[in-house]
Structure formats: C-alpha cells, structure tokens
C-alpha positions in Angstrom: -32.2 68.7 -73.0 -33.8 71.6 -75.2 -34.0 70.7 -78.8 -31.9 72.5 -81.2 -33.3 75.5 -83.1 -32.8 76.8 -86.5 -32.7 80.5 -87.1 -34.9 81.8 -89.9 -35.4 85.2 -91.5 -38.9 86.2 -91.5 -40.6 89.6 -92.4 -41.5 91.5 -89.1 -45.2 91.0 -89.3 -45.3 87.2 -89.8 -42.9 86.8 -86.8 -45.2 88.6 -84.6 -48.1 86.7 -85.8 -46.3 83.3 -85.4 -45.1 84.1 -82.1 -48.6 84.9 -81.0 -50.0 81.7 -82.5 -47.3 79.5 -80.7 -47.3 81.2 -77.3 -50.5 79.5 -76.1 -49.8 76.0 -77.0 -46.3 76.3 -75.4 -47.5 77.5 -72.3 -49.7 74.5 -71.7 -47.8 71.9 -73.6 -49.0 68.4 -72.4 -51.5 69.8 -70.0 -55.2 70.0 -70.2 -56.4 73.7 -70.5 -57.8 75.0 -67.1 -56.7 71.7 -65.4 -55.6 71.9 -61.7 -53.4 69.3 -60.7 -53.4 67.7 -57.2 -50.1 66.4 -56.0 -49.9 64.9 -52.5 -46.6 64.6 -50.5 -46.4 61.8 -47.9 -43.3 61.6 -45.7 -42.2 60.8 -42.3 -40.9 64.1 -42.0 -42.1 67.1 -40.0 -45.8 67.6 -39.7 -47.0 71.1 -40.8 -49.4 72.7 -43.5 -46.6 73.3 -46.0 -43.6 71.3 -47.2 -40.3 71.9 -45.6 -37.3 73.0 -47.3 -36.4 69.6 -48.0 -39.0 69.6 -50.9 -38.1 72.9 -52.4 -36.0 71.6 -55.3 -39.1 69.3 -56.0 -41.4 72.2 -56.1 -38.9 74.4 -58.0 -38.5 71.9 -60.7 -42.3 71.6 -61.0 -42.4 75.2 -61.7 -39.8 74.9 -64.4 -42.3 72.3 -66.0 -45.1 74.8 -65.8 -46.9 73.4 -62.7 -47.4 76.6 -60.5 -49.1 76.6 -57.2 -52.0 79.1 -57.2 -52.4 78.6 -60.9 -52.6 75.0 -62.1 -51.1 72.9 -58.9 -52.3 72.2 -55.6 -49.8 70.5 -53.2 -51.3 68.6 -50.3 -48.4 68.1 -47.5 -49.0 65.1 -45.2 -46.1 64.7 -42.7 -46.0 62.1 -40.0 -43.6 63.9 -37.6 -41.5 60.8 -37.5 -44.4 58.6 -36.2 -44.7 55.6 -38.5 -48.2 54.7 -36.9 -49.6 58.0 -38.5 -48.8 57.1 -42.0 -51.8 54.7 -42.9 -54.2 57.4 -42.0 -52.5 60.1 -43.7 -52.2 58.0 -46.9 -55.8 57.2 -46.7 -56.6 60.8 -46.4 -54.8 61.6 -49.8 -56.7 58.9 -51.4 -59.9 60.4 -50.2 -58.7 63.7 -51.4 -58.5 62.1 -55.2 -55.0 63.4 -55.4 -53.4 62.8 -58.9 -50.2 61.7 -57.9 -48.7 60.8 -54.5 -45.0 61.5 -53.8 -43.3 59.7 -50.9 -40.0 59.7 -49.4 -38.8 56.4 -47.8 -40.1 52.8 -47.7 -42.5 53.1 -44.9 -44.3 55.9 -46.5 -44.3 54.4 -49.9 -45.6 51.0 -48.6 -48.3 52.9 -46.7 -49.4 54.6 -50.0 -49.2 51.3 -51.8 -51.6 49.7 -49.3 -54.1 52.4 -49.6 -54.3 52.7 -53.3 -53.7 50.6 -56.3 -54.9 53.1 -58.8 -53.5 56.5 -57.8 -49.7 56.8 -59.2 -47.0 56.8 -56.4 -43.5 58.4 -57.1 -40.9 57.6 -54.4 -37.8 59.5 -53.9 -35.6 58.1 -51.2 -36.0 54.2 -51.0 -32.7 52.5 -50.8 -33.7 49.1 -51.7 -37.0 49.2 -53.5 -37.1 45.5 -54.5 -35.8 44.3 -51.1 -38.4 46.4 -49.2 -41.2 44.9 -51.2 -42.0 48.4 -53.0 -41.6 47.1 -56.5 -41.0 43.8 -58.1 -38.4 45.0 -60.7 -36.3 48.1 -61.1 -36.7 47.8 -64.9 -40.4 47.4 -64.9 -41.8 48.3 -61.5 -45.3 47.4 -62.6 -48.5 48.2 -60.7 -48.8 52.0 -59.8 -45.4 52.7 -58.2 -42.0 54.1 -59.6 -39.4 56.7 -58.5 -35.8 56.9 -57.6 -33.5 55.0 -55.4 -30.4 56.1 -53.6 -29.0 52.5 -53.7 -26.5 50.7 -56.0 -24.7 47.4 -55.2 -21.8 48.0 -52.7 -23.4 51.3 -51.3 -23.3 50.4 -47.8 -20.1 48.4 -48.0 -18.4 51.9 -49.1 -19.8 53.4 -45.7 -17.9 50.8 -43.8 -14.8 51.2 -46.0 -14.6 55.0 -45.7 -15.2 55.0 -41.9 -12.4 52.6 -41.4 -10.0 54.7 -43.4 -10.5 57.6 -40.9 -10.7 55.9 -37.6 -7.6 54.1 -36.4 -7.8 50.5 -35.7 -11.5 50.1 -35.0 -12.9 46.8 -33.9 -16.8 47.8 -33.9 -19.1 50.2 -35.5 -22.5 51.0 -34.6 -25.4 51.3 -37.3 -28.0 53.8 -35.9 -31.3 54.8 -37.1 -35.0 54.3 -37.1 -35.4 50.5 -37.6 -31.8 50.1 -38.2 -32.1 46.6 -36.8 -34.7 45.8 -39.6 -32.8 46.8 -42.7 -33.7 44.8 -45.7 -31.4 41.9 -46.2 -29.2 43.1 -49.0 -28.1 46.3 -47.5 -27.5 44.7 -44.0 -25.5 41.8 -45.7 -23.2 44.3 -47.3 -22.6 46.2 -44.0 -21.9 42.9 -42.2 -19.8 41.6 -45.0 -17.8 44.7 -45.4 -17.4 44.8 -41.6 -16.1 41.1 -41.6 -13.7 41.7 -44.4 -12.1 44.5 -42.6 -12.3 42.9 -39.2 -14.9 45.2 -37.7 -18.0 44.1 -35.9 -21.2 45.8 -36.8 -23.9 46.4 -34.1 -27.4 47.7 -34.8 -28.9 50.5 -32.5 -32.5 51.4 -33.5 -34.0 54.7 -32.5 -37.4 55.8 -32.8 -37.3 59.5 -31.6 -34.9 62.2 -30.5 -35.4 61.3 -26.8 -33.5 58.0 -27.6 -30.4 59.5 -29.3 -28.5 60.1 -26.2 -29.1 56.7 -24.7 -28.3 54.9 -27.9 -25.2 56.8 -28.7 -24.1 56.2 -25.1 -24.6 52.5 -25.4 -22.7 52.3 -28.6 -19.9 54.1 -26.9 -20.0 51.8 -24.0 -19.8 48.5 -26.1 -16.7 49.8 -27.8 -18.0 51.4 -31.1 -15.3 53.5 -32.6 -17.5 55.3 -34.9 -21.4 55.2 -36.3 -23.0 54.7 -39.6 -26.2 56.5 -40.1 -28.6 55.0 -42.7 -31.5 57.0 -44.6 -33.8 58.0 -41.7 -36.3 60.6 -41.1 -36.0 60.7 -37.4 -32.2 61.5 -37.3 -32.7 63.7 -40.4 -35.4 65.8 -38.9 -33.3 66.2 -35.7 -29.9 66.0 -37.2 -28.4 69.0 -35.3 -29.4 67.3 -32.0 -28.1 64.0 -33.1 -24.8 65.2 -34.5 -24.3 67.3 -31.2 -24.7 64.2 -29.2 -22.5 62.1 -31.5 -19.8 64.6 -30.9 -20.5 64.5 -27.0 -19.9 60.9 -27.1 -16.8 61.3 -29.4 -18.3 59.1 -32.2 -17.2 59.9 -35.6 -19.8 59.2 -38.2 -20.5 58.5 -41.7 -24.0 59.8 -42.7 -26.4 59.4 -45.6 -26.9 62.9 -46.3 -24.8 66.0 -46.5 -27.0 68.1 -44.2 -25.6 65.9 -41.2 -22.1 67.2 -42.2 -23.2 70.7 -42.6 -24.3 70.5 -39.1 -21.1 69.2 -37.7 -21.2 65.4 -38.7 -17.8 63.9 -39.9 -18.5 62.9 -43.4 -21.1 61.8 -46.0 -21.1 59.6 -49.0 -24.2 60.0 -50.7 -26.2 60.4 -53.9 -27.1 64.2 -54.5 -30.5 64.2 -52.5 -31.5 67.6 -54.0 -31.0 66.3 -57.6 -33.3 63.2 -56.6 -36.0 65.4 -55.7 -35.7 67.5 -58.9 -35.8 64.2 -60.8 -38.8 63.2 -59.0 -40.7 66.1 -60.5 -40.0 64.8 -64.1 -41.5 61.5 -63.1 -44.6 63.5 -62.0 -44.7 65.5 -65.1 -44.6 62.3 -67.3 -47.4 60.6 -65.2 -49.6 63.7 -65.4 -49.2 63.7 -69.2 -50.5 60.1 -69.3 -47.5 57.8 -68.7 -48.1 54.6 -66.6 -45.9 54.5 -63.5 -45.2 50.8 -63.9 -43.8 51.5 -67.5 -41.2 54.0 -66.0 -38.0 52.2 -64.6 -36.9 53.1 -61.3 -34.0 55.6 -61.7 -30.6 54.7 -59.8 -28.0 57.4 -59.0 -24.9 57.5 -61.3 -23.0 60.0 -59.1 -22.1 60.0 -55.4 -20.3 62.9 -53.5 -17.9 62.5 -50.6 -18.0 65.7 -48.2 -15.6 65.7 -45.3 -16.0 68.1 -42.1 -12.4 68.9 -41.4 -13.3 71.1 -38.5 -15.2 68.1 -36.9 -12.2 65.8 -37.6 -9.8 68.1 -35.5 -12.3 68.4 -32.8 -12.5 64.5 -32.5 -8.5 64.4 -32.8 -8.6 62.5 -36.1 -6.2 62.9 -39.0 -7.9 62.5 -42.2 -5.6 60.6 -44.7 -4.5 63.0 -47.6 -5.4 60.2 -49.9 -9.1 60.6 -48.7 -9.0 64.5 -48.8 -8.0 64.3 -52.3 -10.9 62.1 -53.3 -13.4 64.2 -51.5 -15.8 66.2 -53.6 -15.9 69.0 -50.8 -13.9 69.7 -47.5 -15.6 71.7 -45.1 -13.0 73.6 -43.1 
C-alpha cells in the first residue's frame, strides 16, 4: 500500500528544486542505475518467442514496479508446448543464459528448474502442493533458492467433489482428468478419495498427455459410468481448453475446472483462486529478489480468496438444474 503523505506549503522555487532532486532516485528505487534485469519464464505452456496472454498480468505488474521491457528488463520465454521431456533442456538453457530469476508455473517446470540450478532464484506460480510435490521443504521457510505462490489450501480438492455432487443428481462415480492425474501427490489425491467416499462417489483417474487423447479418455470415463469430471491444474487441458470443453459437452460430462478460462469456454463451473492475481503477486516476489531478498526467506504465499463461477448456459445444455442455494453462493453466473 502507498505510504501516507503530508501536505506542506513551500515557496514555488523550492518545490520545483525538491521535485527535480527527488525524481531520479524515485524512478530507480531499489534498482541499480543502468542495470538490465533478466527474467526467464519456464512453462509447460505453448511454445513461442513471446509469453502468452496468460502472463500479461505478471508483465503488467512488473511494469508497475518499474521493470520495463526494452529499458531495464529482458524476458526470456521458454514454453515446452505440453511436452514434459523438453523441460530439462529448456531449464538448462535459462541457466546458461545467466538469468537473474526463473519464474515457473506448475511442479514439473519448477522441479526441472530446481534440478538445473541451486543458485539462481526460482519463483513458482501454480504449484498446488509445494511440500507434497517436493518443491520446498516448508511453506513458512522454503529454504534453498525457491519460493512462490500456491493455489492449494487444505480441503481444496475436497471442495471440488462436494460442489460437483451438488449439481449432478445421484452420482456414483466421477472422473479426475488431466496430465498425470493418476500421479497426484498424496495429499490432494487423498482429499479427492476421502471426499468421494464420504459422499458415496467413486473417483476414477484418467491421465491424458495430449489433446489427441481427450476424446478417448472422456469416452472411457462416460462408459465406466462417470457422471461428471474434475479437471486439476494442468497445462495440457488448459492450452487446449476449448477443445477439451467441447468434447466434455459431446460426451455430456459436466465438469468442475481449476481455472475460470474453462468456464468461459463453455465448461460448467470452476472453484479456484484468482490465477491472474497470483501472477501479479509473483511479480512482487521477483521484485523483492532483484532488490536482494533471498528466496528461501520469503514464505510461500497461499490464496485467501476463491471464486465460484457457474456457466448457466452450459447447465441448461446438459439438462441440469443448478440449485438456487449454489447460485446464491456463486461469485459470477455466466448466462
């Protein structure tokens, strides 16, 4: 938050002089004069020379913090195009480029960066379970060269099952779909299974490694009696979410998704932290590190607010009636 200011009355000439003297140091506060900072982005997202729109809140917030591309900032973007085997090489390239800070998305990217360097700071943005995934040893003191933001709080995945259960009439089985869905770290998987058992719903895992597997996986889920799908944080379905959602509707599988972009594309609903806000917060971590903070001394930040978004048009297309009690709890209803 900006500091409070006190209005003083100065003669005109001293004010002009004072402003001139203050302008230069304020413009480069916390930054070395003439220094160009190198920030690398490592993600399983789409490959390309420039970051996708997904990263715009991060870049915009860096600009607010006086890091401007073409002036004192260079961003090197490394997207693996949903191919995990490319991550070690991309991480190694960022290390060779002598990047000042590596910013990652999920656990695979973060672990690839961690294996490539123990000295360059790493800031992750979308790791559900940093301790369970082996990214950090503690949320309060992550130690080493890694810190960042998690989308997970205890009970998060349990909420997915509960919300989908409210919408789907008398389900006996749900499918969890995503890249490596069958290899979720123990805590989230246990939450899903426990929530399913408590509600009398069996949860079956359907991993997909690329868009060409979506149709078959969703078809199998439907054939084994899945009444709905849960889609975890996943760069594969996210990068191809319009296709994924279209196929889910084709197989008449209502779903709850980890990010609102799916719902905007036609998915049924999402319960998630504000991903754009997490990206903006990541810029502040980068700023602190560039000003001298050690990553291991910066606690991993957990979300404090979640949003429930429901696509009512999709519900009608699937023949579902959303309970009024759930609509009243929604942060947004897409008509």
